[in-house]
A tleap script that builds the chain and sets N, CA, C and O, in Angstrom:
source leaprc.protein.ff14SB
mol = sequence {
  NMET ARG GLU LEU PHE GLU HIE LYS ILE SER
  PHE ASN GLU GLU LEU GLY LEU ARG ILE LEU
  SER PHE ASP PRO ALA CYS PRO ARG VAL ARG
  ILE ASP MET ARG ALA GLN LEU VAL GLY HIE
  TYR ALA TYR GLY ARG LEU HIE GLY GLY VAL
  THR ALA ALA ILE LEU ASP ALA CYS GLY GLY
  PHE ALA LEU MET LEU ALA VAL ALA GLU LYS
  HIE ALA ASP GLU THR ALA ASP GLN ALA MET
  HIE ARG PHE LEU ARG VAL GLY THR ILE ASP
  LEU ARG VAL ASP TYR LEU ARG PRO GLY LEU
  GLY LYS HIE PHE ASP ALA THR GLY GLN VAL
  ILE ARG LEU GLY GLY ARG ILE GLY SER VAL
  GLN MET GLN LEU ALA SER ASP ASP GLY THR
  LEU VAL ALA THR ALA ALA GLY ALA TYR VAL
  ILE CSER
}
set mol.1.N position { 50.729 34.982 25.163 }
set mol.1.CA position { 51.291 34.797 26.660 }
set mol.1.C position { 51.684 36.280 26.970 }
set mol.1.O position { 51.326 36.789 28.032 }
set mol.2.N position { 52.523 37.074 25.919 }
set mol.2.CA position { 53.209 38.289 26.219 }
set mol.2.C position { 52.299 39.173 26.563 }
set mol.2.O position { 52.406 39.893 27.557 }
set mol.3.N position { 50.998 39.190 25.488 }
set mol.3.CA position { 49.860 40.218 25.754 }
set mol.3.C position { 49.120 39.905 27.206 }
set mol.3.O position { 48.595 40.821 27.839 }
set mol.4.N position { 49.121 38.792 27.591 }
set mol.4.CA position { 48.438 38.548 29.097 }
set mol.4.C position { 49.260 39.095 29.856 }
set mol.4.O position { 48.880 39.956 30.650 }
set mol.5.N position { 50.720 38.663 29.762 }
set mol.5.CA position { 51.717 39.089 30.726 }
set mol.5.C position { 52.005 40.632 31.008 }
set mol.5.O position { 51.959 41.217 32.091 }
set mol.6.N position { 52.300 41.112 29.807 }
set mol.6.CA position { 52.700 42.658 29.654 }
set mol.6.C position { 51.520 43.459 29.769 }
set mol.6.O position { 51.645 44.507 30.403 }
set mol.7.N position { 50.328 43.163 29.256 }
set mol.7.CA position { 49.285 44.109 29.201 }
set mol.7.C position { 48.041 43.786 29.806 }
set mol.7.O position { 47.455 44.644 30.466 }
set mol.8.N position { 47.525 42.541 29.644 }
set mol.8.CA position { 46.177 42.315 30.323 }
set mol.8.C position { 46.347 42.360 31.948 }
set mol.8.O position { 45.472 42.918 32.609 }
set mol.9.N position { 47.417 41.801 32.551 }
set mol.9.CA position { 47.903 42.087 33.719 }
set mol.9.C position { 48.211 43.615 34.037 }
set mol.9.O position { 49.407 43.891 34.125 }
set mol.10.N position { 47.181 44.777 34.246 }
set mol.10.CA position { 47.605 45.786 34.390 }
set mol.10.C position { 48.451 46.469 35.248 }
set mol.10.O position { 48.865 47.618 35.097 }
set mol.11.N position { 48.728 45.568 36.320 }
set mol.11.CA position { 49.832 46.096 37.415 }
set mol.11.C position { 50.998 45.963 36.572 }
set mol.11.O position { 51.722 46.953 36.461 }
set mol.12.N position { 51.338 44.751 35.877 }
set mol.12.CA position { 52.552 44.553 35.095 }
set mol.12.C position { 53.098 45.566 34.069 }
set mol.12.O position { 54.239 45.929 33.782 }
set mol.13.N position { 51.606 45.959 33.523 }
set mol.13.CA position { 51.660 47.125 32.477 }
set mol.13.C position { 52.233 48.409 33.178 }
set mol.13.O position { 53.258 48.935 32.744 }
set mol.14.N position { 51.536 48.926 34.310 }
set mol.14.CA position { 51.880 49.965 35.063 }
set mol.14.C position { 53.512 49.894 35.525 }
set mol.14.O position { 54.244 50.883 35.476 }
set mol.15.N position { 53.901 48.722 35.926 }
set mol.15.CA position { 55.491 48.818 36.448 }
set mol.15.C position { 56.313 48.644 35.058 }
set mol.15.O position { 57.541 48.600 35.141 }
set mol.16.N position { 55.791 48.559 33.985 }
set mol.16.CA position { 56.507 48.305 32.751 }
set mol.16.C position { 57.134 47.153 32.599 }
set mol.16.O position { 58.167 47.125 31.930 }
set mol.17.N position { 56.630 46.014 33.184 }
set mol.17.CA position { 57.519 44.612 32.988 }
set mol.17.C position { 57.347 44.126 31.461 }
set mol.17.O position { 56.272 44.051 30.866 }
set mol.18.N position { 58.424 43.860 31.025 }
set mol.18.CA position { 58.679 43.219 29.775 }
set mol.18.C position { 59.263 42.038 29.831 }
set mol.18.O position { 60.145 41.784 30.652 }
set mol.19.N position { 58.727 41.022 28.772 }
set mol.19.CA position { 59.177 39.470 28.714 }
set mol.19.C position { 60.551 39.725 27.723 }
set mol.19.O position { 60.491 40.339 26.658 }
set mol.20.N position { 61.854 39.104 28.313 }
set mol.20.CA position { 62.801 39.085 27.564 }
set mol.20.C position { 63.156 37.520 26.967 }
set mol.20.O position { 63.733 37.225 25.921 }
set mol.21.N position { 62.668 36.750 27.888 }
set mol.21.CA position { 62.987 35.161 27.506 }
set mol.21.C position { 61.748 34.263 28.140 }
set mol.21.O position { 61.340 34.215 29.300 }
set mol.22.N position { 61.257 33.506 26.838 }
set mol.22.CA position { 60.230 32.615 27.271 }
set mol.22.C position { 60.795 31.224 27.232 }
set mol.22.O position { 60.167 30.200 26.964 }
set mol.23.N position { 62.117 31.332 27.547 }
set mol.23.CA position { 62.769 29.943 27.950 }
set mol.23.C position { 62.250 29.291 29.119 }
set mol.23.O position { 62.338 29.952 30.154 }
set mol.24.N position { 61.705 28.095 29.207 }
set mol.24.CA position { 61.020 27.656 30.464 }
set mol.24.C position { 61.986 27.015 31.481 }
set mol.24.O position { 61.614 26.523 32.547 }
set mol.25.N position { 63.453 27.074 30.986 }
set mol.25.CA position { 64.608 26.742 31.899 }
set mol.25.C position { 64.895 27.941 32.702 }
set mol.25.O position { 65.411 27.803 33.811 }
set mol.26.N position { 64.578 29.211 32.198 }
set mol.26.CA position { 65.057 30.453 32.553 }
set mol.26.C position { 64.567 31.515 31.981 }
set mol.26.O position { 65.170 32.258 31.207 }
set mol.27.N position { 63.235 31.631 32.426 }
set mol.27.CA position { 62.390 32.910 31.809 }
set mol.27.C position { 63.105 34.207 32.474 }
set mol.27.O position { 63.786 34.167 33.499 }
set mol.28.N position { 62.865 35.205 31.810 }
set mol.28.CA position { 63.696 36.438 32.052 }
set mol.28.C position { 62.706 37.654 31.725 }
set mol.28.O position { 62.323 37.852 30.572 }
set mol.29.N position { 62.342 38.399 32.721 }
set mol.29.CA position { 61.794 39.918 32.712 }
set mol.29.C position { 62.511 40.780 32.936 }
set mol.29.O position { 63.560 40.662 33.570 }
set mol.30.N position { 61.943 42.110 32.311 }
set mol.30.CA position { 62.902 43.387 32.716 }
set mol.30.C position { 62.101 44.517 32.950 }
set mol.30.O position { 61.053 44.565 32.307 }
set mol.31.N position { 62.391 45.573 33.836 }
set mol.31.CA position { 61.880 46.677 34.219 }
set mol.31.C position { 62.701 47.817 34.055 }
set mol.31.O position { 63.771 47.708 34.653 }
set mol.32.N position { 62.557 48.780 33.491 }
set mol.32.CA position { 63.297 50.082 33.240 }
set mol.32.C position { 63.135 51.031 34.630 }
set mol.32.O position { 62.034 51.316 35.101 }
set mol.33.N position { 64.207 51.398 35.106 }
set mol.33.CA position { 64.110 52.275 36.221 }
set mol.33.C position { 63.617 53.539 35.944 }
set mol.33.O position { 64.049 54.107 34.941 }
set mol.34.N position { 62.838 54.056 36.604 }
set mol.34.CA position { 62.213 55.404 36.361 }
set mol.34.C position { 61.790 56.254 37.764 }
set mol.34.O position { 61.620 55.653 38.825 }
set mol.35.N position { 61.677 57.374 37.673 }
set mol.35.CA position { 61.249 58.029 39.105 }
set mol.35.C position { 60.265 57.512 39.806 }
set mol.35.O position { 60.447 57.364 41.015 }
set mol.36.N position { 59.086 57.146 39.248 }
set mol.36.CA position { 58.078 56.393 39.994 }
set mol.36.C position { 58.288 55.466 40.587 }
set mol.36.O position { 57.336 55.151 41.301 }
set mol.37.N position { 59.439 54.591 40.670 }
set mol.37.CA position { 59.726 53.303 41.292 }
set mol.37.C position { 60.695 53.611 42.244 }
set mol.37.O position { 61.148 52.700 42.937 }
set mol.38.N position { 61.100 54.811 42.388 }
set mol.38.CA position { 62.205 55.114 43.558 }
set mol.38.C position { 61.519 55.050 45.011 }
set mol.38.O position { 60.466 55.637 45.264 }
set mol.39.N position { 62.154 54.357 45.833 }
set mol.39.CA position { 62.019 54.142 47.239 }
set mol.39.C position { 62.488 55.001 48.309 }
set mol.39.O position { 61.895 55.284 49.349 }
set mol.40.N position { 63.920 55.472 47.816 }
set mol.40.CA position { 64.506 56.266 48.635 }
set mol.40.C position { 65.074 57.442 47.855 }
set mol.40.O position { 65.992 57.367 47.038 }
set mol.41.N position { 64.448 58.477 48.193 }
set mol.41.CA position { 64.581 59.754 47.453 }
set mol.41.C position { 66.238 60.278 47.030 }
set mol.41.O position { 66.678 60.693 45.958 }
set mol.42.N position { 66.897 60.062 48.337 }
set mol.42.CA position { 68.116 60.806 48.388 }
set mol.42.C position { 69.244 59.708 47.516 }
set mol.42.O position { 70.346 60.137 47.172 }
set mol.43.N position { 68.887 58.496 47.263 }
set mol.43.CA position { 69.796 57.710 46.596 }
set mol.43.C position { 69.085 57.073 45.182 }
set mol.43.O position { 69.730 56.399 44.378 }
set mol.44.N position { 67.890 57.350 45.051 }
set mol.44.CA position { 67.288 56.896 44.108 }
set mol.44.C position { 67.332 55.289 43.790 }
set mol.44.O position { 67.498 54.849 42.652 }
set mol.45.N position { 67.175 54.544 44.856 }
set mol.45.CA position { 66.949 53.264 44.830 }
set mol.45.C position { 65.568 52.740 44.472 }
set mol.45.O position { 64.543 53.390 44.680 }
set mol.46.N position { 65.592 51.564 43.940 }
set mol.46.CA position { 64.503 50.842 43.677 }
set mol.46.C position { 63.452 50.628 44.989 }
set mol.46.O position { 64.075 50.098 45.909 }
set mol.47.N position { 62.604 50.784 45.198 }
set mol.47.CA position { 61.412 50.586 46.266 }
set mol.47.C position { 61.216 49.166 46.345 }
set mol.47.O position { 60.985 48.452 45.370 }
set mol.48.N position { 61.329 48.723 47.699 }
set mol.48.CA position { 61.433 47.415 48.089 }
set mol.48.C position { 60.012 46.665 47.560 }
set mol.48.O position { 59.947 45.457 47.332 }
set mol.49.N position { 58.921 47.581 47.412 }
set mol.49.CA position { 57.655 46.783 47.199 }
set mol.49.C position { 57.675 46.520 45.667 }
set mol.49.O position { 57.048 45.573 45.193 }
set mol.50.N position { 58.438 47.411 44.866 }
set mol.50.CA position { 58.603 47.419 43.550 }
set mol.50.C position { 59.451 45.893 43.161 }
set mol.50.O position { 59.166 45.096 42.267 }
set mol.51.N position { 60.372 45.835 43.989 }
set mol.51.CA position { 61.315 44.548 43.962 }
set mol.51.C position { 60.471 43.334 44.374 }
set mol.51.O position { 60.709 42.292 43.764 }
set mol.52.N position { 59.690 43.317 45.152 }
set mol.52.CA position { 58.985 42.126 45.334 }
set mol.52.C position { 58.004 41.954 44.353 }
set mol.52.O position { 57.845 40.817 43.908 }
set mol.53.N position { 57.175 43.065 43.847 }
set mol.53.CA position { 56.538 42.811 42.804 }
set mol.53.C position { 57.014 42.316 41.531 }
set mol.53.O position { 56.154 41.851 40.783 }
set mol.54.N position { 58.176 42.323 41.152 }
set mol.54.CA position { 58.970 42.023 39.914 }
set mol.54.C position { 59.197 40.630 40.287 }
set mol.54.O position { 59.019 39.731 39.465 }
set mol.55.N position { 59.576 40.406 41.467 }
set mol.55.CA position { 60.081 38.788 41.630 }
set mol.55.C position { 58.938 38.025 41.684 }
set mol.55.O position { 58.972 36.859 41.290 }
set mol.56.N position { 57.719 38.622 42.208 }
set mol.56.CA position { 56.453 37.739 42.310 }
set mol.56.C position { 55.989 37.630 40.843 }
set mol.56.O position { 55.624 36.509 40.489 }
set mol.57.N position { 55.951 38.563 39.999 }
set mol.57.CA position { 55.536 38.604 38.707 }
set mol.57.C position { 56.198 37.647 37.739 }
set mol.57.O position { 55.604 37.030 36.855 }
set mol.58.N position { 57.649 37.586 38.033 }
set mol.58.CA position { 58.631 36.682 37.417 }
set mol.58.C position { 58.171 35.314 37.743 }
set mol.58.O position { 57.965 34.466 36.875 }
set mol.59.N position { 57.980 35.070 39.305 }
set mol.59.CA position { 57.704 33.643 39.591 }
set mol.59.C position { 56.438 33.201 38.933 }
set mol.59.O position { 56.348 32.073 38.449 }
set mol.60.N position { 55.442 34.079 38.905 }
set mol.60.CA position { 54.269 33.729 37.965 }
set mol.60.C position { 54.257 33.368 36.593 }
set mol.60.O position { 53.633 32.444 36.069 }
set mol.61.N position { 55.027 34.211 36.061 }
set mol.61.CA position { 55.445 33.902 34.536 }
set mol.61.C position { 56.035 32.600 34.417 }
set mol.61.O position { 55.594 31.819 33.574 }
set mol.62.N position { 57.131 32.235 35.287 }
set mol.62.CA position { 57.971 30.865 35.118 }
set mol.62.C position { 56.954 29.863 35.296 }
set mol.62.O position { 56.883 28.861 34.583 }
set mol.63.N position { 56.088 30.149 36.335 }
set mol.63.CA position { 55.145 28.815 36.507 }
set mol.63.C position { 54.072 28.862 35.130 }
set mol.63.O position { 53.729 27.803 34.605 }
set mol.64.N position { 53.706 29.865 34.738 }
set mol.64.CA position { 53.057 29.940 33.583 }
set mol.64.C position { 53.670 29.042 32.375 }
set mol.64.O position { 53.007 28.269 31.683 }
set mol.65.N position { 54.835 29.250 32.274 }
set mol.65.CA position { 55.738 28.484 31.106 }
set mol.65.C position { 55.662 27.150 31.298 }
set mol.65.O position { 55.354 26.410 30.364 }
set mol.66.N position { 55.938 26.674 32.553 }
set mol.66.CA position { 56.080 25.441 33.244 }
set mol.66.C position { 54.544 24.486 32.640 }
set mol.66.O position { 54.514 23.569 31.819 }
set mol.67.N position { 53.410 25.115 33.396 }
set mol.67.CA position { 52.239 24.806 32.786 }
set mol.67.C position { 52.003 24.529 31.500 }
set mol.67.O position { 51.499 23.475 31.112 }
set mol.68.N position { 52.404 25.586 30.685 }
set mol.68.CA position { 52.086 25.357 29.306 }
set mol.68.C position { 53.130 24.225 28.726 }
set mol.68.O position { 52.761 23.480 27.818 }
set mol.69.N position { 54.343 24.137 29.244 }
set mol.69.CA position { 54.931 23.019 28.679 }
set mol.69.C position { 54.557 21.650 29.158 }
set mol.69.O position { 54.718 20.635 28.480 }
set mol.70.N position { 54.107 21.673 30.222 }
set mol.70.CA position { 53.358 20.391 30.824 }
set mol.70.C position { 52.162 19.907 30.027 }
set mol.70.O position { 52.002 18.755 29.624 }
set mol.71.N position { 51.324 20.958 29.848 }
set mol.71.CA position { 50.032 20.697 28.952 }
set mol.71.C position { 50.172 21.217 27.410 }
set mol.71.O position { 49.234 21.872 26.956 }
set mol.72.N position { 50.979 21.026 26.827 }
set mol.72.CA position { 51.338 21.358 25.760 }
set mol.72.C position { 50.671 20.893 24.476 }
set mol.72.O position { 50.865 21.336 23.344 }
set mol.73.N position { 49.743 19.792 24.904 }
set mol.73.CA position { 48.747 19.097 23.892 }
set mol.73.C position { 47.473 19.844 23.890 }
set mol.73.O position { 46.619 19.573 23.046 }
set mol.74.N position { 47.269 20.838 24.842 }
set mol.74.CA position { 46.081 21.462 24.982 }
set mol.74.C position { 45.840 22.513 24.035 }
set mol.74.O position { 46.805 22.938 23.401 }
set mol.75.N position { 44.706 22.994 23.843 }
set mol.75.CA position { 44.270 24.122 22.868 }
set mol.75.C position { 44.805 25.528 23.696 }
set mol.75.O position { 45.181 25.559 24.868 }
set mol.76.N position { 44.736 26.550 22.849 }
set mol.76.CA position { 45.209 27.979 23.602 }
set mol.76.C position { 44.212 28.221 24.637 }
set mol.76.O position { 44.542 28.545 25.778 }
set mol.77.N position { 42.898 28.060 24.239 }
set mol.77.CA position { 41.653 28.505 25.214 }
set mol.77.C position { 42.006 27.711 26.540 }
set mol.77.O position { 42.074 28.284 27.628 }
set mol.78.N position { 42.258 26.157 26.354 }
set mol.78.CA position { 42.601 25.612 27.618 }
set mol.78.C position { 43.581 26.145 28.480 }
set mol.78.O position { 43.335 26.294 29.677 }
set mol.79.N position { 44.902 26.512 27.881 }
set mol.79.CA position { 45.949 27.043 28.459 }
set mol.79.C position { 45.583 28.250 29.063 }
set mol.79.O position { 46.032 28.551 30.169 }
set mol.80.N position { 44.808 28.976 28.443 }
set mol.80.CA position { 44.532 30.457 28.889 }
set mol.80.C position { 43.715 30.023 30.300 }
set mol.80.O position { 44.128 30.414 31.391 }
set mol.81.N position { 42.687 29.298 30.191 }
set mol.81.CA position { 41.999 29.011 31.409 }
set mol.81.C position { 42.859 28.361 32.709 }
set mol.81.O position { 42.435 28.581 33.843 }
set mol.82.N position { 43.915 27.663 32.539 }
set mol.82.CA position { 44.768 27.316 33.476 }
set mol.82.C position { 45.522 28.595 33.719 }
set mol.82.O position { 45.596 28.751 34.937 }
set mol.83.N position { 46.156 29.648 33.024 }
set mol.83.CA position { 46.941 30.662 33.333 }
set mol.83.C position { 46.085 31.519 34.412 }
set mol.83.O position { 46.583 31.947 35.454 }
set mol.84.N position { 44.666 31.724 34.013 }
set mol.84.CA position { 43.745 32.379 34.841 }
set mol.84.C position { 43.674 31.956 36.196 }
set mol.84.O position { 43.207 32.719 37.042 }
set mol.85.N position { 44.152 30.642 36.540 }
set mol.85.CA position { 43.900 30.114 37.866 }
set mol.85.C position { 45.129 30.439 38.666 }
set mol.85.O position { 45.087 30.419 39.896 }
set mol.86.N position { 46.202 30.731 38.016 }
set mol.86.CA position { 47.431 30.999 38.898 }
set mol.86.C position { 47.539 32.367 39.659 }
set mol.86.O position { 47.340 33.493 39.204 }
set mol.87.N position { 47.964 31.936 41.135 }
set mol.87.CA position { 47.898 32.990 41.904 }
set mol.87.C position { 48.870 32.803 42.982 }
set mol.87.O position { 49.160 31.633 43.233 }
set mol.88.N position { 49.384 33.649 43.613 }
set mol.88.CA position { 50.486 33.876 44.599 }
set mol.88.C position { 50.005 33.449 45.908 }
set mol.88.O position { 49.162 34.229 46.350 }
set mol.89.N position { 50.273 32.446 46.681 }
set mol.89.CA position { 49.828 32.066 47.937 }
set mol.89.C position { 51.089 32.248 49.280 }
set mol.89.O position { 50.851 32.315 50.486 }
set mol.90.N position { 52.151 32.286 48.745 }
set mol.90.CA position { 53.497 32.689 49.762 }
set mol.90.C position { 54.400 33.250 48.723 }
set mol.90.O position { 54.548 32.772 47.599 }
set mol.91.N position { 55.016 34.351 49.217 }
set mol.91.CA position { 56.182 34.919 49.028 }
set mol.91.C position { 57.043 35.432 49.937 }
set mol.91.O position { 56.586 36.150 50.827 }
set mol.92.N position { 58.270 35.187 49.880 }
set mol.92.CA position { 59.596 35.525 50.837 }
set mol.92.C position { 60.614 36.236 49.889 }
set mol.92.O position { 61.168 35.689 48.936 }
set mol.93.N position { 60.773 37.469 50.265 }
set mol.93.CA position { 61.929 38.203 49.464 }
set mol.93.C position { 63.094 38.324 50.662 }
set mol.93.O position { 62.915 38.321 51.880 }
set mol.94.N position { 64.261 38.424 49.964 }
set mol.94.CA position { 65.542 38.618 50.678 }
set mol.94.C position { 66.464 39.635 49.837 }
set mol.94.O position { 67.224 39.399 48.898 }
set mol.95.N position { 66.174 40.742 50.430 }
set mol.95.CA position { 66.941 41.903 49.846 }
set mol.95.C position { 68.350 41.908 50.299 }
set mol.95.O position { 68.728 41.949 51.469 }
set mol.96.N position { 69.205 41.855 49.054 }
set mol.96.CA position { 70.778 41.691 49.245 }
set mol.96.C position { 71.750 42.892 49.362 }
set mol.96.O position { 72.750 43.052 50.062 }
set mol.97.N position { 71.083 43.750 48.378 }
set mol.97.CA position { 71.680 45.099 47.860 }
set mol.97.C position { 70.914 46.141 47.564 }
set mol.97.O position { 69.756 45.808 47.310 }
set mol.98.N position { 71.132 47.296 47.501 }
set mol.98.CA position { 70.300 48.656 47.168 }
set mol.98.C position { 69.863 48.334 45.797 }
set mol.98.O position { 70.649 47.707 45.086 }
set mol.99.N position { 68.817 48.649 45.375 }
set mol.99.CA position { 68.503 48.575 43.814 }
set mol.99.C position { 69.091 49.657 43.164 }
set mol.99.O position { 68.485 50.723 43.277 }
set mol.100.N position { 70.219 49.654 42.448 }
set mol.100.CA position { 70.689 50.854 41.728 }
set mol.100.C position { 70.699 50.387 40.429 }
set mol.100.O position { 70.958 49.190 40.303 }
set mol.101.N position { 70.429 51.193 39.182 }
set mol.101.CA position { 70.616 50.673 38.034 }
set mol.101.C position { 69.592 51.392 37.071 }
set mol.101.O position { 68.553 51.976 37.380 }
set mol.102.N position { 70.156 51.199 35.814 }
set mol.102.CA position { 68.969 51.747 34.664 }
set mol.102.C position { 67.879 50.798 34.461 }
set mol.102.O position { 66.808 51.206 34.011 }
set mol.103.N position { 68.073 49.429 34.785 }
set mol.103.CA position { 67.105 48.307 34.313 }
set mol.103.C position { 67.353 47.213 35.266 }
set mol.103.O position { 68.477 47.193 35.769 }
set mol.104.N position { 66.552 46.340 35.595 }
set mol.104.CA position { 66.401 45.151 36.374 }
set mol.104.C position { 66.002 44.131 35.574 }
set mol.104.O position { 65.062 44.206 34.783 }
set mol.105.N position { 66.744 43.099 35.769 }
set mol.105.CA position { 66.282 41.671 35.200 }
set mol.105.C position { 65.964 40.619 36.224 }
set mol.105.O position { 66.814 40.303 37.056 }
set mol.106.N position { 64.591 39.978 36.192 }
set mol.106.CA position { 64.575 38.984 37.023 }
set mol.106.C position { 64.200 37.546 36.254 }
set mol.106.O position { 63.506 37.380 35.251 }
set mol.107.N position { 64.817 36.687 36.979 }
set mol.107.CA position { 64.836 35.408 36.436 }
set mol.107.C position { 64.021 34.394 37.412 }
set mol.107.O position { 63.850 34.737 38.582 }
set mol.108.N position { 63.506 33.123 36.937 }
set mol.108.CA position { 62.727 32.309 37.755 }
set mol.108.C position { 62.997 31.147 37.336 }
set mol.108.O position { 63.285 30.930 36.159 }
set mol.109.N position { 62.929 30.062 38.423 }
set mol.109.CA position { 63.395 28.715 38.198 }
set mol.109.C position { 62.263 27.885 38.934 }
set mol.109.O position { 62.195 28.054 40.152 }
set mol.110.N position { 61.436 27.078 38.391 }
set mol.110.CA position { 60.437 26.437 38.836 }
set mol.110.C position { 60.815 25.124 39.553 }
set mol.110.O position { 60.944 24.116 38.858 }
set mol.111.N position { 61.002 25.054 40.870 }
set mol.111.CA position { 61.448 23.849 41.590 }
set mol.111.C position { 60.662 22.807 41.877 }
set mol.111.O position { 61.169 21.733 42.202 }
set mol.112.N position { 59.469 22.956 41.806 }
set mol.112.CA position { 58.364 21.728 41.724 }
set mol.112.C position { 57.003 22.473 41.318 }
set mol.112.O position { 56.418 23.477 41.723 }
set mol.113.N position { 56.781 21.523 40.342 }
set mol.113.CA position { 55.432 21.610 39.689 }
set mol.113.C position { 54.374 20.650 39.889 }
set mol.113.O position { 54.272 19.653 39.175 }
set mol.114.N position { 53.529 20.931 40.898 }
set mol.114.CA position { 52.608 19.805 41.409 }
set mol.114.C position { 51.037 19.932 40.803 }
set mol.114.O position { 50.693 20.826 40.030 }
set mol.115.N position { 50.501 19.283 41.106 }
set mol.115.CA position { 49.166 19.205 40.456 }
set mol.115.C position { 48.330 20.491 41.030 }
set mol.115.O position { 47.477 21.016 40.314 }
set mol.116.N position { 48.570 20.919 42.183 }
set mol.116.CA position { 47.600 22.087 42.563 }
set mol.116.C position { 48.519 23.281 43.132 }
set mol.116.O position { 48.073 24.397 43.396 }
set mol.117.N position { 49.983 22.859 43.299 }
set mol.117.CA position { 50.716 24.112 43.890 }
set mol.117.C position { 52.181 23.997 43.116 }
set mol.117.O position { 52.683 22.899 42.874 }
set mol.118.N position { 52.707 25.050 42.813 }
set mol.118.CA position { 53.833 25.099 42.426 }
set mol.118.C position { 54.979 26.067 43.054 }
set mol.118.O position { 54.609 27.156 43.492 }
set mol.119.N position { 56.258 25.739 43.112 }
set mol.119.CA position { 57.321 26.256 43.891 }
set mol.119.C position { 58.351 26.781 42.935 }
set mol.119.O position { 58.990 26.049 42.179 }
set mol.120.N position { 58.501 28.269 43.014 }
set mol.120.CA position { 59.474 29.106 42.244 }
set mol.120.C position { 60.566 29.628 42.982 }
set mol.120.O position { 60.393 30.181 44.068 }
set mol.121.N position { 61.763 29.477 42.421 }
set mol.121.CA position { 62.929 30.388 43.121 }
set mol.121.C position { 63.238 31.581 41.959 }
set mol.121.O position { 63.333 31.347 40.754 }
set mol.122.N position { 63.377 32.959 42.616 }
set mol.122.CA position { 63.471 34.073 41.775 }
set mol.122.C position { 64.696 34.895 42.014 }
set mol.122.O position { 65.090 35.035 43.172 }
set mol.123.N position { 65.352 35.468 40.985 }
set mol.123.CA position { 66.353 36.379 41.205 }
set mol.123.C position { 66.213 37.473 40.429 }
set mol.123.O position { 65.809 37.406 39.268 }
set mol.124.N position { 66.602 38.764 41.132 }
set mol.124.CA position { 66.603 40.250 40.593 }
set mol.124.C position { 67.947 40.662 40.591 }
set mol.124.O position { 68.673 40.691 41.585 }
set mol.125.N position { 68.280 41.005 39.354 }
set mol.125.CA position { 69.720 41.805 39.104 }
set mol.125.C position { 69.660 42.907 38.323 }
set mol.125.O position { 68.858 43.071 37.403 }
set mol.126.N position { 70.718 43.868 38.768 }
set mol.126.CA position { 70.604 45.468 38.234 }
set mol.126.C position { 71.381 45.171 36.986 }
set mol.126.O position { 71.956 44.096 36.816 }
set mol.127.N position { 71.381 46.109 36.155 }
set mol.127.CA position { 71.992 46.276 34.654 }
set mol.127.C position { 73.475 45.944 34.776 }
set mol.127.O position { 73.967 45.482 33.746 }
set mol.128.N position { 74.224 46.072 35.736 }
set mol.128.CA position { 75.517 45.549 35.705 }
set mol.128.C position { 75.767 44.237 36.253 }
set mol.128.O position { 76.903 43.801 36.440 }
set mol.129.N position { 74.563 43.528 36.544 }
set mol.129.CA position { 74.661 42.152 36.891 }
set mol.129.C position { 74.573 41.897 38.445 }
set mol.129.O position { 74.594 40.738 38.861 }
set mol.130.N position { 74.486 42.851 39.214 }
set mol.130.CA position { 74.729 42.574 40.578 }
set mol.130.C position { 73.273 42.229 41.011 }
set mol.130.O position { 72.226 42.739 40.612 }
set mol.131.N position { 73.470 41.194 41.967 }
set mol.131.CA position { 72.405 40.413 42.470 }
set mol.131.C position { 71.795 41.484 43.486 }
set mol.131.O position { 72.476 41.864 44.439 }
set mol.132.N position { 70.537 41.954 43.277 }
set mol.132.CA position { 69.849 42.606 44.013 }
set mol.132.C position { 68.875 42.019 45.223 }
set mol.132.O position { 68.860 42.388 46.398 }
set mol.133.N position { 68.155 41.106 44.656 }
set mol.133.CA position { 67.184 40.452 45.829 }
set mol.133.C position { 67.096 39.017 45.250 }
set mol.133.O position { 67.460 38.863 44.084 }
set mol.134.N position { 66.695 38.069 45.880 }
set mol.134.CA position { 66.246 36.817 45.817 }
set mol.134.C position { 64.752 36.563 46.294 }
set mol.134.O position { 64.151 37.433 46.923 }
set mol.135.N position { 64.256 35.524 46.022 }
set mol.135.CA position { 62.641 35.101 46.415 }
set mol.135.C position { 62.599 33.816 46.128 }
set mol.135.O position { 63.252 33.230 45.265 }
set mol.136.N position { 61.644 33.284 47.032 }
set mol.136.CA position { 60.851 31.849 46.674 }
set mol.136.C position { 59.528 32.292 46.844 }
set mol.136.O position { 59.162 33.161 47.636 }
set mol.137.N position { 58.709 31.544 45.928 }
set mol.137.CA position { 57.131 31.741 46.016 }
set mol.137.C position { 56.722 30.372 45.789 }
set mol.137.O position { 57.346 29.438 45.286 }
set mol.138.N position { 55.409 30.445 46.314 }
set mol.138.CA position { 54.475 29.424 46.295 }
set mol.138.C position { 53.208 29.932 45.374 }
set mol.138.O position { 52.746 31.065 45.512 }
set mol.139.N position { 52.755 29.103 44.539 }
set mol.139.CA position { 51.731 29.574 43.761 }
set mol.139.C position { 50.517 28.412 43.535 }
set mol.139.O position { 50.830 27.224 43.446 }
set mol.140.N position { 49.310 28.790 43.462 }
set mol.140.CA position { 48.186 27.962 43.280 }
set mol.140.C position { 48.080 27.774 41.598 }
set mol.140.O position { 48.216 28.721 40.823 }
set mol.141.N position { 47.805 26.351 41.168 }
set mol.141.CA position { 47.907 26.434 39.893 }
set mol.141.C position { 46.500 25.605 39.474 }
set mol.141.O position { 46.201 25.331 38.312 }
set mol.142.N position { 45.784 25.298 40.536 }
set mol.142.CA position { 44.519 24.790 40.141 }
set mol.142.C position { 43.233 25.204 40.831 }
set mol.142.O position { 42.155 24.740 40.459 }
savepdb mol mol.pdb
quit
């Protein structure tokens, strides 16, 4: 799953997303701040689009873990087939504070895992624990 999330999804690789926790109750991913991710040149703040992308990726990751847990009896190939069908259908981001820090951690919590749609709530915090943004996402899972 790490290989899929961090490398096979090339946009995640471009962002530098890394998995910190595979805990289905609270999955965590991290991105290190770098010049290419700055959205406000004078203050060095994280770009809003990057914020949304991190939260969306974390939501998808949380859902993948929930699907894997729900179908733990399946083979790795069957699980991979399920993961390949996950896609974002709705995403709402609330930007709470400027994205300032050396790195940012995103967490996700699956609120509902239905047969076709999953709902996830996500949070993004800076390296000092400051909550930068929250999001709610809906994902197709079949």
